[in-house]
Residue, then its C-alpha position, 0 to 999 in steps of 0.5 A: m212581814t212588818p213587826r206588827a203583822t208578825d205580832r198579829a200572826r202570833y196572837d191569832r195562832a195563840t188564840a185560835h182556840l178561843d172565841a172573841p171578844l177576848a183580851l191578852v197580855d204579851v208576856a215578853a212585852l210586859d217584862a220588857n216594859a217592867d225592865d224599862l221602868v226599873r232602869r229609868a227609876a235608877g235604883k228607887p223602888v217602883r210602886v205598882a199603880s193597881k188601877s192601871v193593871r187590875s189583875r192580882a196575878l199580874m201585880e204579883r208577877v210584877l212585884a216578884r221582880d227586882g225593883f218593884a215594891g208595894i201597890m198604889s190602890f184606888t179605892l179603900a175597898e180594893s185596898l182592904w181586899l188586896a191586904g186581905a189577900g196578902f199584899d202587905d204594902v198598899l198605899l191608897a192614892y185617893p181620899s175615901a168616904d167609905r165608912a164601913g171600910y174605915a171601920r174594918l181597917a180600924a178593927d183589924p191589925k193585919l189590915a191596919a199594918a198593910v194599908t196607908v190612907m190618903v188625907d189632905d184635909p182635917a175633915q177626912l180625919n174626922l170622918i175616919d174617927a167617926a167611922r171607927d165603930g170601936g176599932r182602936e188600930e192606928i191608921r197609917v196616913c199619907l199627905e198629898l201635895d198639889t203639883s199643879l203649875r201656877l203662873f202669873g199669880g195663879r191666873f194660869r194653871v196646868g195640872a189635875r185638881r187634886s189636893p188643896l195642899r200646895e205650900p210647905a206651911q200647909l202640909a206641915e200644919l196638917a202633919r202637926s194635926v195628924a201627929r197630935r191626934p191619937g189613933f193616926r200615924l203619918v208615914g208618907l207624902m205623895a205628889y203625882e205630877g200628872h201634867v208631866a207624867g200623863v201628858g205626851d209631848a210628841l203628838a203626831g202631826r202637831p209639832l207646835r203643840s208638842r213643843a209647847i207641852r215640852v216647854m211647859q213640862s220643863v218649867a213644871r219639873r223645875e218648879l215642882a222639884e224645888r217646892r217638893a223638896a221644901v215640902v219634904r223638909a217641912v213635913r220631916a221636921v214634924a215627922p222625922d220618921l216619914e217612911f216614903v215620899n212617892g212621886g212620878g208616873t210612867g211618863s216622868v219616871q227618870h225625872t222624878a227619880a232624879e229628885h233627892a227628896v223622892t224615895e219611890i216612884a209610882a207607875g202602872s200604865g208603863l207595864y201595858v203601854p196603852r195608846l195614849f202612851d205612844n206620844y212621849t220623848s222620854f221613853t218608848g214602850r211595847p204594847a203589851a195589852l190588847f183585846a180582840l173583837p170578832v168580825v161578824r159582818r161584811p157590809g160591802v167593799g172595804v168594810v167589816t163590822v165587829l161585835g162590840g167595841g164601844y170602850p171609851a177611856s175616861g177623861a175629857a171626851g175626844r177621839d183620843r179616848l177611843p180604842e185604836p184598831y191596831l191589827p191588821e194595820g190599815l183599819r179605821y172607824d167610820a166617822q159617822e158611827g165611831a166605836g159602837e156599843v154592840q157593833t163597830p164598822l171598820l173601814g180600809p183596804a185591810a177589811d177586804d182580807l178579813l172573813v167572818g170569824d176573824k179577829v181584829w185586835f185593838r189597843h185601849a186608850k188607857a191601861g187598866e180600864l180595859c180590865e173592866r170589860f173582860a174577866t180574863l187576861h190570856l198571857v201569851e208567850g210567842d204563839r202560845v197562851v201559857e196561862s189565863v188569869p182573872t182581872y178584878r172583874g173576873e174575881g167578882h170585883t168592880f171597885l168603881 
C-alpha cells in the first residue's frame, strides 16, 4: 500500500462509527508540523494564527508546546472571546470598526491587559476613543508595516494591500501620535510578508513561473529585511519599551526568524498544511486536517457522487481554491460541474471501487476555513478517534 492508501485505511477505521460529512485532524501529523515550525523559528516564539486553526481546544494544545506563545486573532469580537476564556496574549491582526467591542475592551481590565489591537491610521485611534463609552482602561496598540515589494518607482507592486505605512518616518510619526495620546500604549509592530510566506514557489508543471516566484521572493526578502530593520529602529526611538516585532508566516518562518529586528513569528496554516501549502521549497509538511463526504450515488462507470463539497477557499477565484479529492487516490472533478453546493460528482478509475456509504477524503485549499463548515474536529491517533473537539462554529461563533 502507498502511504496515502495506508492513511485512508486508518481514517476509515477510525471513523467507521461516524457518518460523513465529518472533519478530522491527524494528531501525529499536527504535532510533527508544530515541531517543524518551532525548528524553523530557531528559538524565536511562534504566535499561533487563529484564523488558520479556529478551534480553542487545538490552540490550547499547540500553545502548551515549547516554542509557541500567544495568539494572532482576526476580529475584535474573537479577541475578546479568547481573552475572556483565559488566553492572556491576543494580538488582533487587523484594524476593527467594532465600537461595542472597543467599549468592552476599554471597560474591562482583564481584557485590556490581554488584547492588543492593530492600528495604521490616526482615524482608528479616533474611532476607539469615540467608542470607549466611559471606559478608562489603557488600550494596547500595535502598528502594521506595509511589506509589499515595489520596483521601478512604484509602478511594479507585489504583495497584499494592507497598511498605508511603508517608510520609517511614517511609522515613527504614528508612534508619536500614540505616545502623545492618553489611554493608549504602543507595545508592538507587525509586518506580514504574504507574497513570501503565503505564495508557493514550486508549482507543479510550471517551472518558469516557479523560478520567477523564487526570484521575486529573494528580492522581496532582502528589501524587506533592510526596511523592517530601519522601521524598528525608528519606532523604538519613540517607544523604547516595544514588547514585540512580529513577522513572517508559514512559508517564510526560517527567513523571517533570521532577521535580528524580528522577535516573534506568526504561523498557523503550517499546523494543518492545506493543499495550497504543498508548493514550497522552504518546507514540507504533513496534511493534518481533512474532511470526508459520503458517496450517495453511482451514476455510471467511473463516476460517483458525494454529498456536498462546494467549499471554495477565499482569494482570487480559480481551481486552486477548490478542495482536493485526496483519498482514495485517482479521483477528479467533472469539469462541467466542479464542487457542488449539495452534491459533487467525482470521476476516475478509483470511483469503481467505491460503494454507496463509503467516505471520500478531501483536503481544503486553505487552513481554518474548513472549520466554518464543521462543528467538530475528530482527533485521530493511529486508527482511533481519541477525542472530538469543537470548532468556533461548534461553540456557536462565526466571527466573519
